[in-house]
Every structure is written in C-alpha cells, then in structure tokens.
C-alpha positions as CSV (number, residue, x, y, z in Angstrom):
1,M,0.0,0.0,0.0
2,E,1.2,3.5,-0.8
3,K,0.3,6.9,0.5
4,R,-1.7,7.8,-2.5
5,D,-4.0,4.8,-1.8
6,L,-5.3,6.6,1.3
7,T,-7.4,8.8,-0.9
8,K,-9.8,5.9,-1.3
9,F,-10.6,6.0,2.5
10,D,-12.5,8.7,4.1
11,L,-10.6,8.4,7.4
12,P,-12.3,10.5,10.2
13,D,-10.5,12.5,12.8
14,V,-12.0,10.4,15.7
15,P,-10.8,7.6,17.9
16,G,-11.1,4.0,16.7
17,V,-9.3,0.9,15.5
18,Y,-7.8,0.2,12.1
19,L,-6.9,-3.0,10.3
20,F,-4.2,-3.4,7.6
21,K,-5.1,-6.3,5.4
22,Q,-3.6,-8.3,2.5
23,D,-6.8,-9.3,0.7
24,R,-8.9,-10.9,3.5
25,K,-5.9,-11.7,5.8
26,V,-5.5,-9.3,8.7
27,L,-1.9,-8.2,9.0
28,Y,-2.1,-5.7,11.8
29,V,-4.6,-4.2,14.2
30,G,-4.0,-0.8,15.9
31,K,-5.9,1.8,17.9
32,A,-5.9,5.6,17.4
33,T,-7.0,8.8,19.0
34,S,-7.4,10.1,15.5
35,L,-7.8,7.4,12.8
36,R,-6.9,9.9,10.1
37,D,-3.6,11.1,11.6
38,R,-2.6,7.6,12.9
39,V,-3.1,5.8,9.6
40,R,-1.3,8.6,7.7
41,S,1.7,8.2,10.0
42,Y,2.4,4.7,8.5
43,F,3.4,6.5,5.3
44,D,6.0,8.9,6.8
45,D,9.5,8.8,5.4
46,D,10.9,7.9,8.8
47,L,8.7,4.9,9.4
48,I,11.6,2.4,9.5
49,A,13.3,4.4,12.2
50,T,10.2,4.9,14.3
51,R,8.4,1.6,13.9
52,G,11.0,-0.8,12.5
53,P,11.3,-3.1,9.5
54,R,8.4,-5.4,10.6
55,I,5.9,-2.6,10.3
56,V,7.4,-1.4,7.0
57,D,7.1,-4.9,5.6
58,M,3.5,-5.0,6.8
59,V,2.5,-1.7,5.1
60,T,4.2,-2.9,1.9
61,K,2.2,-6.1,1.9
62,A,-1.1,-4.5,2.8
63,N,-3.6,-3.7,0.0
64,R,-6.7,-3.1,2.0
65,L,-7.7,-1.1,5.0
66,A,-10.6,-1.3,7.4
67,Y,-11.5,0.8,10.4
68,E,-14.1,1.2,13.2
69,P,-14.7,4.6,14.8
70,T,-15.3,4.6,18.6
71,P,-16.6,7.4,20.8
72,I,-13.6,7.3,23.2
73,V,-10.0,6.1,23.2
74,L,-10.7,3.6,26.0
75,E,-13.3,1.8,23.8
76,A,-10.7,1.7,21.0
77,L,-8.2,0.1,23.5
78,V,-10.5,-2.8,24.4
79,R,-11.6,-3.2,20.8
80,E,-8.0,-3.5,19.6
81,A,-7.4,-6.3,22.2
82,A,-10.5,-8.2,21.1
83,L,-9.5,-8.0,17.4
84,I,-5.9,-9.1,18.1
85,R,-7.3,-12.1,20.0
86,K,-9.7,-12.8,17.1
87,Y,-7.3,-12.5,14.1
88,H,-3.8,-13.1,15.8
89,P,-2.3,-10.7,13.1
90,S,1.4,-11.5,12.4
91,A,2.6,-7.9,12.6
92,N,1.2,-7.6,16.1
93,T,2.5,-10.9,17.5
94,E,5.5,-12.0,15.3
95,G,8.7,-12.1,17.3
96,K,6.9,-11.4,20.6
97,D,6.5,-13.9,23.4
98,D,2.8,-14.2,24.1
99,K,3.7,-14.9,27.7
100,T,4.8,-11.3,28.2
101,F,1.5,-9.8,27.1
102,L,-1.0,-8.7,29.8
103,Y,-4.5,-10.0,29.9
104,A,-7.6,-8.9,31.9
105,V,-9.3,-11.9,33.6
106,I,-12.5,-12.3,35.6
107,T,-12.3,-15.1,38.2
108,K,-14.9,-17.8,38.7
109,E,-15.8,-17.2,42.3
110,E,-18.9,-16.3,44.4
111,M,-17.6,-12.7,44.3
112,P,-15.6,-12.5,41.0
113,R,-12.5,-10.4,40.9
114,V,-11.1,-8.5,37.9
115,L,-7.3,-8.9,37.6
116,A,-4.5,-8.0,35.2
117,V,-2.4,-11.2,34.6
118,R,0.7,-11.9,32.5
119,G,0.3,-14.5,29.7
120,K,2.8,-16.8,31.4
121,D,0.5,-16.9,34.5
122,L,-2.7,-17.8,32.7
123,R,-2.0,-21.5,32.7
124,K,-0.9,-21.7,36.3
125,P,-3.4,-23.3,38.7
126,L,-2.7,-20.6,41.3
127,L,-3.4,-16.9,41.2
128,A,-2.0,-15.1,44.2
129,S,-3.5,-17.3,46.9
130,G,-5.5,-20.5,46.6
131,E,-6.7,-22.3,43.5
132,V,-8.6,-20.0,41.2
133,R,-10.6,-20.8,38.1
134,L,-11.1,-18.2,35.4
135,R,-14.5,-17.2,34.2
136,S,-13.2,-15.2,31.2
137,V,-10.0,-13.9,29.7
138,Y,-9.6,-10.7,27.6
139,G,-6.6,-9.6,25.6
140,P,-3.8,-9.6,24.8
141,F,-3.2,-6.0,25.7
142,P,0.2,-4.8,24.2
143,S,0.7,-2.2,26.9
144,S,0.4,-3.2,30.6
145,V,0.4,0.5,31.6
146,Q,-2.6,1.2,29.4
147,L,-4.5,-1.9,30.6
148,K,-4.1,-0.9,34.2
149,E,-5.2,2.6,33.4
150,A,-8.2,1.2,31.5
151,L,-9.2,-0.9,34.5
152,R,-8.9,2.1,36.8
153,L,-11.3,4.1,34.5
154,I,-13.7,1.2,34.1
155,R,-13.9,0.7,37.8
156,K,-15.2,4.2,38.3
157,I,-18.3,3.3,36.3
158,F,-18.7,-0.4,37.1
159,P,-17.3,-1.1,40.6
160,F,-15.3,-4.4,41.0
161,F,-12.8,-6.0,43.3
162,D,-9.2,-6.7,42.4
163,T,-8.0,-8.1,45.7
164,P,-5.0,-10.5,45.7
165,K,-7.0,-13.0,47.7
166,P,-10.7,-14.0,47.1
167,V,-13.0,-11.2,48.3
168,L,-14.6,-13.4,51.0
169,A,-11.3,-14.7,52.4
170,T,-11.4,-14.6,56.2
171,D,-7.8,-13.5,56.8
172,K,-8.1,-10.5,59.1
173,H,-5.4,-8.4,57.4
174,H,-7.2,-9.1,54.0
175,T,-10.6,-8.2,55.5
176,A,-9.2,-5.0,57.0
177,R,-7.7,-4.0,53.7
178,V,-11.0,-4.6,51.9
179,E,-13.0,-2.6,54.4
180,F,-10.5,0.3,54.3
181,N,-10.6,0.4,50.5
182,Q,-14.4,0.3,50.6
183,Q,-14.4,3.3,52.9
184,I,-12.2,5.4,50.6
185,G,-14.2,4.3,47.5
186,Q,-11.5,2.1,46.0
187,Y,-13.6,-1.0,46.3
188,P,-17.4,-1.3,45.9
189,K,-19.5,-1.3,49.0
190,V,-21.3,-4.6,48.4
191,F,-25.1,-3.9,48.3
192,S,-26.1,-7.4,47.1
193,R,-24.4,-10.2,45.2
194,R,-27.0,-9.9,42.4
195,E,-26.1,-6.2,41.8
196,Y,-22.4,-6.9,42.0
197,L,-22.7,-9.7,39.4
198,R,-24.6,-7.2,37.2
199,S,-21.6,-4.9,37.5
200,I,-19.2,-7.7,36.6
201,R,-21.4,-8.5,33.6
202,N,-21.0,-4.9,32.4
203,V,-17.2,-5.1,33.0
204,S,-17.1,-8.3,31.0
205,M,-19.0,-6.7,28.1
206,F,-16.7,-3.7,28.1
207,L,-13.5,-5.7,28.2
208,G,-14.8,-8.0,25.4
209,G,-15.2,-5.0,23.1
210,R,-19.0,-5.2,23.2
211,V,-19.5,-1.6,24.3
212,Q,-22.4,-0.8,21.9
213,E,-24.2,-3.9,23.2
214,L,-23.5,-2.7,26.7
215,R,-25.0,0.7,26.0
216,K,-28.2,-1.0,24.6
217,T,-28.4,-3.2,27.7
218,L,-28.1,-0.2,30.0
219,V,-30.8,1.7,28.1
220,R,-33.1,-1.3,28.3
221,E,-32.6,-1.7,32.0
222,M,-33.0,2.0,32.6
223,K,-36.4,2.0,30.8
224,I,-37.6,-1.1,32.7
225,A,-36.5,0.3,36.0
226,A,-38.4,3.6,35.3
227,Q,-41.6,1.7,34.3
228,E,-41.4,-0.3,37.5
229,E,-40.8,2.9,39.5
230,R,-37.3,1.8,40.6
231,F,-36.1,5.3,40.1
232,E,-32.8,4.9,41.9
233,N,-31.9,2.0,39.6
234,A,-33.0,4.0,36.6
235,A,-30.8,7.0,37.7
236,Q,-27.8,4.7,38.2
237,A,-28.1,3.3,34.6
238,R,-28.5,6.8,33.3
239,R,-25.3,7.9,35.1
240,Q,-23.4,4.9,33.8
241,L,-24.5,5.6,30.2
242,F,-23.4,9.2,30.5
243,A,-20.0,8.1,32.0
244,L,-19.4,5.7,29.2
245,D,-19.4,8.5,26.7
246,H,-17.5,11.0,28.9
247,I,-14.6,9.0,30.3
248,Q,-11.6,11.3,30.7
249,D,-9.2,8.9,29.0
250,V,-6.5,11.5,28.2
251,S,-3.9,9.3,29.9
252,L,-4.4,6.6,27.2
253,I,-3.5,9.0,24.4
254,K,0.2,8.5,25.3
255,D,0.1,5.5,22.8
256,E,0.1,8.0,19.9
257,N,3.3,9.5,21.1
258,S,5.0,6.4,22.5
259,E,5.3,4.5,19.2
260,R,6.8,7.3,17.2
261,A,10.0,9.1,17.6
262,P,10.2,12.9,17.0
263,R,10.6,13.9,13.3
264,S,13.8,15.8,13.9
265,G,15.6,12.6,14.7
266,A,18.4,14.4,16.5
267,R,17.1,14.3,20.1
268,I,19.0,12.2,22.6
269,E,18.0,11.7,26.2
270,A,20.4,10.5,28.9
271,Y,19.6,9.3,32.4
272,D,21.7,9.0,35.6
273,V,21.2,8.6,39.3
274,A,23.2,10.1,42.2
275,H,23.1,9.2,45.9
276,I,25.2,8.5,48.9
277,S,24.4,5.0,50.4
278,G,20.8,5.5,49.1
279,R,20.2,8.8,50.8
280,N,19.0,11.9,49.0
281,A,18.8,9.8,45.8
282,V,18.1,12.0,42.7
283,G,17.5,10.9,39.1
284,V,18.0,13.2,36.1
285,M,17.2,13.4,32.4
286,T,19.3,15.5,30.1
287,V,18.7,16.3,26.5
288,V,21.2,16.8,23.6
289,A,20.0,17.8,20.1
290,D,22.2,18.4,17.1
291,G,25.3,18.1,19.2
292,A,24.3,20.7,21.8
293,P,22.7,20.4,25.3
294,I,19.1,21.7,25.6
295,K,19.2,22.7,29.3
296,S,15.7,24.0,29.4
297,E,14.5,20.5,28.9
298,Y,16.5,18.9,31.7
299,R,14.4,17.2,34.3
300,T,15.0,16.1,37.9
301,F,13.3,13.1,39.6
302,R,13.4,12.6,43.4
303,I,13.7,8.9,43.8
304,R,10.7,7.4,45.6
305,G,11.9,3.8,45.9
306,A,15.1,2.3,47.3
307,G,17.7,4.9,46.5
308,N,20.6,2.5,46.8
309,D,19.2,0.3,44.0
310,D,20.5,1.9,40.8
311,I,18.6,-0.5,38.5
312,A,15.3,0.1,40.3
313,S,15.9,3.8,40.3
314,L,16.6,3.9,36.6
315,K,13.4,2.0,35.9
316,E,11.5,4.4,38.2
317,I,12.7,7.6,36.5
318,L,12.3,6.2,33.0
319,S,8.7,5.1,33.8
320,R,7.9,8.5,35.2
321,R,9.3,10.2,32.2
322,L,7.2,8.1,29.8
323,N,4.1,9.1,31.7
324,H,4.6,12.5,30.2
325,P,3.2,12.1,26.7
326,E,3.5,15.9,26.2
327,W,7.3,15.6,26.2
328,P,8.7,14.8,22.7
329,L,10.3,11.4,22.5
330,P,14.0,11.0,21.7
331,R,15.6,9.2,18.9
332,V,18.0,7.5,21.3
333,I,18.1,6.9,25.1
334,V,21.5,6.8,26.9
335,V,22.0,5.1,30.3
336,D,25.0,5.0,32.5
337,G,26.2,1.5,33.1
338,G,26.5,-1.8,31.3
339,K,24.3,-4.6,30.1
340,A,22.1,-4.7,33.2
341,Q,21.2,-1.0,32.9
342,K,20.6,-1.4,29.2
343,R,18.3,-4.4,29.7
344,A,16.4,-2.5,32.5
345,A,15.8,0.5,30.3
346,E,14.7,-1.7,27.4
347,A,12.2,-3.6,29.7
348,V,10.6,-0.3,30.7
349,L,10.3,0.8,27.1
350,A,8.8,-2.5,26.1
351,D,6.2,-2.1,28.9
352,F,5.2,1.2,27.4
353,A,5.2,-0.3,23.8
354,V,8.0,2.2,22.9
355,Q,10.5,1.3,20.2
356,I,13.6,3.5,20.9
357,P,17.2,2.2,20.8
358,V,19.1,2.2,24.1
359,V,22.8,3.0,24.4
360,A,24.7,2.1,27.6
361,V,27.9,3.9,28.4
362,V,30.4,1.6,30.2
363,K,32.9,3.5,32.4
364,D,36.5,2.7,33.5
365,E,37.8,2.9,37.1
366,K,38.2,6.7,36.7
367,H,34.6,7.0,35.4
368,R,35.6,7.7,31.9
369,P,33.7,6.2,28.9
370,R,35.3,2.9,28.0
371,E,32.7,1.3,25.8
372,L,29.3,2.0,24.3
373,L,26.8,-0.8,24.0
374,G,24.0,-0.7,21.5
375,V,25.4,1.8,19.1
376,R,23.9,1.4,15.6
377,A,23.9,3.2,12.3
378,G,22.6,6.7,12.6
379,I,23.5,7.2,16.2
380,S,26.2,9.7,17.0
381,T,28.6,8.3,19.5
382,A,29.9,11.8,20.3
383,D,26.4,13.0,21.1
384,A,25.7,9.9,23.2
385,V,28.8,10.5,25.2
386,L,28.0,14.2,25.6
387,A,24.5,13.4,26.8
388,N,25.9,10.9,29.3
389,S,28.4,13.4,30.6
390,E,25.8,16.0,31.0
391,A,23.6,13.6,32.9
392,H,26.4,12.7,35.3
393,R,27.3,16.3,35.9
394,F,23.6,17.4,36.3
395,A,22.9,14.4,38.7
396,L,25.8,15.3,40.9
397,A,24.7,19.0,41.0
398,R,21.1,18.2,41.8
399,H,22.2,15.7,44.5
400,R,24.4,18.3,46.2
401,R,21.5,20.7,46.2
402,A,19.2,18.0,47.7
403,R,21.8,17.4,50.5
404,R,22.0,21.1,51.2
405,L,18.2,21.4,51.5
406,R,17.9,18.6,54.1
C-alpha cells in the first residue's frame, strides 16, 4: 500500500481501531486517538526508524484497510485487544512472546474479581492465593500500563474488586484492607451479590469490546426500572450511560506519542542517578540535540523507591518520564552502566510499547567512557557521550542541592 492509496478511504478525525489487510488476511490491528492522523503516520518517510522493519514490511504487503470509529479512546483500546485475539495478526505478534502480554481476567468465584495477569501466568493453577478458576479472559493488551489505566477508569463506572485474595477470604489483614478500600471508594460497598454480578457482567461486556451492546443493555434496564418505578436503579443506569461517553481517558493518548520518535531525529536523552548510600537519591534526564545540550528540557526526579538500587531507580525515572506524553520522545536513550542497565531500560520501554534504541555507556575505574553498548547506524557516539556526561554532571549537581536542602 502507498500513501496515494489513502485517498480511497475517508478516514475520520476520531478515535477508533484500524486493520491493515492483505486481501482478506488481517496483517495488523491498531488503535488511534485520530484514525486519520494515525493511519497517515504509517506512510511517513521515517517509518523504518520509528516503527522498525516489521511494520514497514506489513505496510508494503497491505492492499486493504478497514477501520471502526469509537466514541472514546478507552473503547478503542479494548476493541483493539479483542481484534488481536480474534485474528492473531502477524505484525502484532510476530517475534513477541505471548507470555509477556498482559490479559484482563475475571475469576470464577462467588464474588468474582477482575485482575491483570501476564500471559505466562494464565495456565498456572494458582493466582496469588489458593486455586482460582477463570470465568473469562480478555486480551492480549500490548501495553500493561494502558490496561491498568483502563481498568482504573472502568472501575469508576462499574465497581469491582481486584484483591490479591478472594473477596470473601477470612484472613483478618485481608478483611481490614478490603474494608478500608471500601471506605475510601477504591472497592465497591457490596449492596447485594446480584447487583455486584450485574456490575461484573458490564465489565465483561466492556473488556470484550461489546460496548455498543452494553449501551443498549443499560438503556433497556433504565427503561424497565423507570416503568417499575425503581427510580434509583434508573438513575444509576443513566449515570453509567453518561459516564461511558464522557470518560476522561487522556492518559491513554500516550500511545500516539510512544510508538513514534520525533521527526527531527536528533534528540538524545540520557539518564543518571546520584546518591550516597541510598540517601537523597536523585535521578535526572538531560537532552542533547544536534550536538548541543538543551538545558531548558533537563528534568529532575526525586527517587521514591530504594535509592541505593540503581537499576530500580533507573526503571522508576524512565517510567515516570514516559508518563509525560506531552514531552517529545527522543531518537536515542542513553543510560550510565552496562548490560544490566541497558536491559532494564529496554524492559521499561517494552512495557510502554515504545521502540527506541538504548545505548549504555560503560565507564572505566576513573569514570571515563570505556565502551558504548547498543550503538547502531545513525547514532552519533559523540552526542551519546556528551548526553551521558551532562547527565552525570547534572545528577551530581542536583544531588548536592538536595543534601543542602535537608
């Protein structure tokens, strides 16, 4: 398929899912905040740099395109997962271990729970505590972050439990935790098992991508409740219908930014951590573009976890950085350290479904660059070293400031 072929499709500027096909075979399924802009991005000149050869090959093979508009991004997310599960398209799954994908599951219990589970755990007889059978499985969801955010948003409309142990477990610590979360509105205050199972049914329909059917069900129940003068139930259904179409799912839009690098192609971000025996730990991000530091875009992260664990700290600051979709993504990420740091950064990027090369700067005993791991064509080693040097300098400066302010 070529860019000029897009004129055949009247792609709307709305959320939805899209399917690249080769005749009747589905090659790839994706979601979008704007179908028009998202599909057009597959014909950018820098596609191989931003999405890789697998996607370029898919676009080349495709000769048909289908799409489904959705009212909100969250609906596109669950619809994408349902279509990936239905068609198992090669460009979505090829070269990926299905065990690493995340799935949403509903347990088969007296009070069902809704959980996020890795593919590798689906076949295990145990989930957290005790033997648990599954009532239904939804996914795969390529991004664990987005699935967890989706579940958080869905729970605001249709309350459910996601406790590690069965809801009715008698362990006193578990019971206390459930009761506390009920008081703060995190878990539903169980009114009746029948009503709770109705809420679980709604969650099931949503996660299964049957949102239009769910809307019709709620409309029908609202009308019946009004006719029977169960006005509280009718009002609840009306509120849920309204919420379905007005979910504030801005946080899910990060997908549009996370899969594409910036067009300039020159931005490099470097990360480093500074601490003394774990105290006053500070992480930093520095930016180099076209061989020059962009100090206005430097960022500081006060480490919330164990400050003496450099790997965990790197994962924390990179995760927090990727939760800022408004910041332009770099062409390259540089970390201080060796293979362990490089793998840690790549694991975080994979969790966010971001495809950006990672370069690790290995230092000698005098903390001078000795080796660069992960350098490939198109990456400036001089800029990578400069970004790393700036990160080290900036981290030390911010750490000294943090010590002074204590």
